[in-house]
Backbone as CSV, one residue per row, in Angstrom:
resi,resn,N_x,N_y,N_z,CA_x,CA_y,CA_z,C_x,C_y,C_z
1,MET,-6.805,-9.476,-3.858,-6.326,-7.882,-3.558,-4.829,-7.783,-3.849
2,ILE,-4.205,-7.134,-4.611,-3.191,-6.724,-4.469,-2.822,-5.233,-4.451
3,VAL,-1.768,-5.188,-3.480,-1.658,-3.572,-3.313,-0.086,-3.418,-3.374
4,VAL,0.130,-2.528,-4.267,1.589,-1.890,-4.337,1.823,-0.690,-4.249
5,ALA,2.667,-0.444,-3.707,3.515,0.986,-3.142,3.839,1.661,-4.622
6,GLU,3.504,2.829,-4.779,4.134,3.994,-5.884,5.616,3.768,-5.852
7,GLY,6.122,3.548,-7.118,7.436,3.596,-7.617,7.815,2.105,-7.187
8,ALA,7.230,1.024,-6.574,7.801,-0.286,-6.512,7.746,-0.758,-7.828
9,LEU,9.005,-1.789,-8.008,8.929,-2.672,-9.106,9.748,-1.823,-10.495
10,GLN,9.955,-0.651,-10.252,10.239,0.045,-11.349,11.281,-0.585,-12.549
11,GLU,12.188,-1.500,-11.861,12.934,-2.346,-12.966,12.137,-3.286,-13.773
12,HIS,10.930,-3.713,-13.605,10.128,-4.281,-14.550,9.150,-3.462,-15.122
13,CYS,9.243,-2.188,-15.410,8.321,-1.027,-15.962,9.293,-0.606,-17.036
14,THR,10.303,-0.571,-17.371,11.455,-0.222,-18.092,12.406,-1.197,-18.486
15,SER,12.946,-0.871,-19.963,14.014,-1.936,-20.667,15.296,-1.114,-20.150
16,SER,16.231,-2.034,-20.028,17.705,-1.122,-20.058,17.944,-0.249,-20.667
17,ALA,17.638,-0.592,-22.261,17.565,0.037,-23.121,17.007,1.649,-23.011
18,GLU,16.048,1.800,-22.382,15.157,3.182,-22.306,15.590,3.707,-20.474
19,PRO,16.002,4.594,-20.907,16.656,5.298,-19.799,15.237,5.732,-18.946
20,MET,15.600,5.843,-17.468,14.125,6.532,-16.664,13.972,8.173,-17.204
21,ALA,12.850,8.620,-17.257,12.758,9.778,-17.622,12.989,10.921,-16.556
22,THR,13.227,11.857,-16.522,13.296,12.854,-15.195,12.526,14.276,-15.559
23,ASP,11.866,14.764,-14.396,10.874,15.706,-14.673,12.018,16.913,-14.719
24,LEU,11.679,18.378,-14.709,12.064,19.609,-14.704,13.484,19.343,-13.465
25,SER,13.014,19.130,-12.381,13.732,19.138,-11.083,14.796,18.131,-10.872
26,GLY,14.781,17.150,-11.823,15.605,15.914,-12.090,15.136,14.754,-11.101
27,ASN,14.025,14.963,-10.622,13.475,13.726,-10.069,12.812,12.543,-11.201
28,LEU,13.245,11.315,-10.662,12.774,10.273,-11.717,10.728,10.167,-11.719
29,LYS,10.593,10.150,-12.886,9.378,10.037,-13.507,8.859,8.498,-13.247
30,LEU,8.236,8.269,-12.252,7.770,6.662,-12.000,6.650,6.142,-13.054
31,LYS,7.257,5.287,-13.557,6.159,4.338,-14.283,5.294,3.731,-13.350
32,ASP,3.751,3.349,-14.047,2.735,3.003,-13.203,2.894,1.346,-13.116
33,ILE,3.396,1.018,-11.918,3.509,-0.758,-11.780,1.923,-1.200,-11.919
34,GLY,1.110,-0.377,-11.407,-0.365,-1.164,-11.662,-0.732,-1.360,-13.159
35,LEU,-0.365,-0.638,-13.790,-0.716,-1.095,-15.331,0.362,-2.056,-15.909
36,PHE,1.629,-2.133,-15.535,2.117,-3.203,-15.826,1.485,-5.054,-14.994
37,LEU,1.269,-4.673,-13.831,0.316,-5.810,-13.139,-0.676,-6.304,-13.791
38,ARG,-1.670,-5.373,-14.050,-2.729,-5.710,-14.666,-2.404,-6.390,-15.860
39,ASP,-1.741,-5.804,-17.055,-1.233,-6.493,-18.191,-0.908,-7.820,-18.145
40,ARG,0.062,-8.148,-17.063,0.686,-9.265,-16.971,-0.138,-10.322,-16.419
41,ILE,-1.044,-9.884,-15.405,-2.098,-10.518,-14.566,-2.881,-11.323,-15.865
42,ASN,-3.386,-10.473,-16.626,-4.634,-10.605,-17.650,-3.645,-11.563,-18.651
43,ALA,-2.445,-11.491,-19.140,-1.644,-12.037,-20.070,-1.672,-13.579,-19.298
44,HIS,-1.528,-13.769,-18.336,-1.427,-15.392,-17.743,-2.880,-15.924,-17.593
45,PHE,-4.015,-15.148,-17.375,-5.139,-15.916,-17.534,-5.245,-16.349,-18.920
46,ARG,-5.108,-15.241,-19.987,-5.430,-15.646,-21.306,-4.681,-16.787,-21.798
47,ALA,-3.396,-16.814,-21.194,-2.503,-18.139,-21.782,-2.933,-19.326,-21.425
48,ARG,-3.490,-19.158,-20.416,-4.075,-20.774,-19.705,-5.681,-20.773,-20.092
49,GLY,-6.215,-20.006,-21.049,-7.461,-20.068,-21.323,-8.524,-19.938,-20.430
50,VAL,-8.064,-19.366,-19.304,-9.036,-18.789,-18.349,-9.433,-17.539,-18.485
51,GLU,-10.855,-17.573,-18.100,-11.566,-16.205,-18.398,-11.328,-15.572,-16.824
52,ALA,-11.120,-14.597,-17.038,-11.084,-13.646,-15.529,-11.446,-11.908,-15.664
53,THR,-12.051,-11.956,-14.928,-12.336,-10.221,-14.494,-11.321,-9.653,-13.400
54,LEU,-10.678,-8.714,-13.961,-9.527,-7.980,-13.472,-10.269,-6.655,-12.844
55,LYS,-10.364,-5.970,-12.071,-10.235,-4.307,-11.622,-9.400,-4.051,-11.078
56,TYR,-8.902,-2.862,-12.028,-7.905,-2.359,-11.479,-8.010,-0.814,-10.965
57,LEU,-7.744,-0.512,-9.965,-7.900,0.717,-8.800,-6.623,1.398,-8.788
58,ASP,-6.597,2.907,-9.052,-5.765,3.702,-8.270,-5.998,4.492,-7.619
59,PRO,-5.909,4.201,-6.223,-6.539,5.344,-5.381,-5.595,6.436,-4.822
60,SER,-4.572,6.636,-5.788,-3.899,8.074,-5.135,-4.912,9.095,-5.409
61,TYR,-5.714,9.251,-6.381,-6.422,10.562,-6.818,-6.878,10.864,-5.513
62,HIS,-7.693,9.617,-5.042,-8.732,9.674,-3.937,-8.133,9.975,-2.695
63,ILE,-6.867,9.358,-2.606,-6.406,9.591,-1.223,-5.748,11.122,-1.150
64,ARG,-4.963,11.588,-2.336,-4.766,12.773,-2.215,-5.666,14.101,-2.407
65,SER,-6.941,13.714,-2.748,-7.665,14.782,-3.004,-8.759,15.111,-1.928
66,VAL,-8.241,14.422,-0.445,-8.839,14.662,0.824,-7.890,15.243,1.546
67,PRO,-8.218,16.400,2.411,-7.005,16.562,3.629,-7.029,15.636,4.710
68,ALA,-5.807,15.703,5.052,-5.971,14.737,6.226,-6.380,15.555,7.744
69,SER,-7.045,14.689,8.508,-7.805,15.262,9.474,-6.537,15.544,10.659
70,PRO,-6.746,16.612,11.332,-5.643,16.718,12.422,-4.965,15.421,13.256
71,SER,-6.152,14.669,13.534,-5.674,13.369,14.416,-4.487,12.347,13.461
72,ASP,-5.369,12.028,12.040,-4.206,11.531,11.146,-3.261,12.135,11.095
73,SER,-2.851,13.581,10.750,-1.760,14.259,11.056,-0.826,13.850,12.044
74,VAL,-1.305,13.924,13.173,-0.260,13.842,14.258,0.035,12.307,14.114
75,TYR,-0.999,11.245,13.865,-0.639,9.799,14.210,0.693,9.415,12.928
76,CYS,0.431,10.066,11.865,1.676,9.813,10.683,2.917,10.590,10.906
77,TRP,2.797,11.837,11.861,3.742,12.473,12.167,4.398,11.612,13.166
78,ASN,3.971,10.844,14.325,4.552,10.043,14.911,5.122,8.964,14.345
79,MET,4.401,8.425,13.450,4.596,7.286,12.844,5.897,7.575,12.073
80,ALA,5.994,8.463,11.527,7.192,8.784,10.524,8.472,9.174,11.292
81,ARG,8.245,9.768,12.895,9.149,10.082,13.581,9.766,8.896,14.184
82,ASN,8.831,8.162,14.624,9.336,6.675,14.980,10.402,5.783,14.087
83,ALA,10.008,5.937,12.839,10.463,5.328,11.906,11.870,5.615,11.421
84,VAL,12.070,7.009,11.652,13.301,7.730,11.274,14.320,7.282,12.591
85,HIS,13.718,7.598,13.624,14.380,6.790,15.260,14.945,5.360,14.870
86,ALA,14.115,4.572,14.449,14.447,3.251,14.152,15.509,2.982,13.357
87,ALA,15.141,3.684,12.216,16.486,3.584,11.114,17.945,4.154,11.599
88,MET,17.416,5.386,12.318,19.131,5.887,12.769,19.549,4.668,13.691
89,ALA,18.663,4.152,14.483,19.505,3.148,15.703,19.915,2.134,14.910
90,GLY,19.607,1.785,13.649,20.109,0.748,13.053,19.269,-0.539,12.980
91,ASN,17.762,-0.401,13.374,16.872,-1.527,13.377,16.507,-1.448,11.963
92,THR,16.306,-3.047,11.701,16.130,-3.358,10.188,15.042,-4.540,10.642
93,GLU,14.451,-4.842,9.252,13.203,-5.839,9.383,12.124,-5.740,10.595
94,MET,12.154,-4.584,10.492,10.814,-4.335,11.557,9.728,-3.264,11.142
95,LEU,8.824,-3.203,11.778,7.535,-1.824,11.261,7.510,-1.143,12.653
96,ILE,6.833,-0.231,12.483,6.358,0.793,13.720,4.819,0.508,14.068
97,GLY,4.514,0.185,14.946,2.865,-0.162,15.298,2.721,0.649,16.792
98,ARG,1.489,0.447,16.889,0.888,1.026,18.509,0.624,-0.408,19.330
99,TRP,0.795,-0.175,20.442,0.373,-1.194,21.379,0.426,-0.554,22.880
100,HIS,-0.960,-0.815,23.324,-1.242,-0.252,24.462,-0.724,1.337,24.739
101,GLY,-1.374,2.002,23.169,-0.977,3.194,23.117,0.565,3.685,22.944
102,ARG,1.418,2.875,22.879,2.641,3.400,22.835,3.130,2.923,21.257
103,PHE,4.122,3.794,20.628,4.744,3.428,19.551,5.660,2.161,19.909
104,VAL,5.625,1.314,19.019,6.570,0.077,19.262,7.297,-0.281,18.137
105,HIS,8.680,-1.124,18.428,9.231,-1.494,16.764,8.773,-3.112,16.881
106,VAL,8.216,-3.476,16.021,7.719,-4.676,15.867,8.651,-5.408,14.661
107,PRO,9.336,-6.357,15.204,10.080,-7.366,14.311,9.017,-7.955,13.164
108,MET,9.683,-7.646,12.236,8.623,-8.541,10.886,8.389,-9.839,10.952
109,PRO,9.213,-10.664,11.652,8.693,-12.090,11.735,7.334,-12.215,12.585
110,LEU,7.490,-11.333,13.815,6.244,-11.356,14.691,4.928,-11.013,13.823
111,ALA,5.148,-9.622,13.096,4.358,-9.143,12.364,3.563,-10.022,11.416
112,VAL,4.210,-10.872,10.796,3.544,-11.856,9.780,3.172,-13.241,10.314
113,ARG,3.636,-13.361,11.724,3.444,-15.120,11.956,2.224,-15.643,11.912
114,MET,1.071,-14.893,11.552,0.115,-15.542,11.416,-0.915,-14.566,10.697
115,ARG,-1.797,-15.046,10.025,-2.453,-14.082,8.976,-4.024,-14.034,9.770
116,LYS,-4.042,-12.515,9.704,-5.184,-12.038,10.450,-6.837,-11.660,9.411
117,GLN,-7.440,-11.808,9.700,-9.036,-11.961,8.833,-10.136,-11.478,9.599
118,VAL,-10.861,-10.316,9.090,-11.783,-9.494,9.732,-13.210,-10.159,8.858
119,ASP,-13.816,-10.450,10.122,-15.230,-10.834,9.558,-16.295,-9.887,9.127
120,PRO,-16.629,-9.601,7.786,-17.689,-8.858,7.362,-18.993,-8.515,7.860
121,THR,-19.009,-9.429,8.638,-20.399,-9.201,9.470,-20.325,-8.862,10.814
122,ASP,-19.367,-8.445,11.330,-18.768,-8.184,12.706,-18.464,-6.707,12.934
123,ASP,-18.871,-6.342,13.947,-18.776,-4.834,14.254,-17.301,-4.204,13.887
124,LEU,-16.251,-4.486,14.141,-15.209,-3.862,13.411,-15.234,-3.713,12.237
125,TRP,-15.766,-4.578,11.129,-15.681,-4.146,9.876,-17.077,-2.965,9.443
126,MET,-17.866,-3.095,10.387,-19.210,-2.173,10.182,-18.474,-0.826,10.671
127,ALA,-17.585,-0.731,11.272,-16.780,0.822,12.117,-16.042,1.159,10.806
128,VAL,-15.432,0.438,10.351,-14.659,0.517,9.057,-15.542,1.290,8.283
129,VAL,-16.166,0.625,7.531,-17.221,0.982,6.673,-18.097,2.150,6.891
130,GLU,-18.429,2.475,8.090,-18.877,3.570,8.350,-18.218,4.672,8.442
131,ALA,-16.925,4.684,8.933,-15.686,5.646,9.219,-15.167,6.397,8.032
132,THR,-14.989,5.126,7.036,-14.837,5.386,5.637,-15.557,5.726,4.448
133,GLY,-16.742,5.832,4.963,-17.699,6.247,3.697,-18.117,4.904,2.734
134,GLN,-17.321,3.964,2.878,-17.664,2.905,1.679,-19.081,2.293,1.840
135,PRO,-19.463,1.833,0.512,-20.446,1.438,0.486,-20.542,-0.236,1.097
136,LEU,-21.782,-0.691,1.843,-21.769,-1.703,2.497,-22.090,-2.698,1.262
137,SER,-21.396,-4.008,1.147,-21.427,-4.892,0.279,-21.014,-6.208,0.913
138,PHE,-21.665,-7.271,0.777,-21.266,-8.722,1.296,-20.885,-9.358,0.101
139,TYR,-19.960,-10.424,0.146,-19.877,-11.001,-1.058,-20.180,-12.154,-1.017
């Protein structure tokens, strides 16, 4: 699975001869990096003669079409507020997390020091599936 933030890698989506388009307000119209990556990944496997099936999903409509619950709104507000405070304090190479009910600044090396895995047969994954309404599937 590859997850890419909206607006990421715009330099790969346009050529230097093609200026970035703007909307009526002057905001940049972002190109879809997902389509760019899909095409490049498919080309990579085709060039090597490897048959590959690639699924491209753009969840932005699904995410934006559902209003946030009150608890999600408060959580996001707290995350954003703490991120702004961290930036204003000059903290870099860190992320905001929660530990023992408190928002904390987590240094990036600590956050990525080991790979976490979720067992798809465990209770934690079942709780995620039930909370998000995803279909139950095992690989």
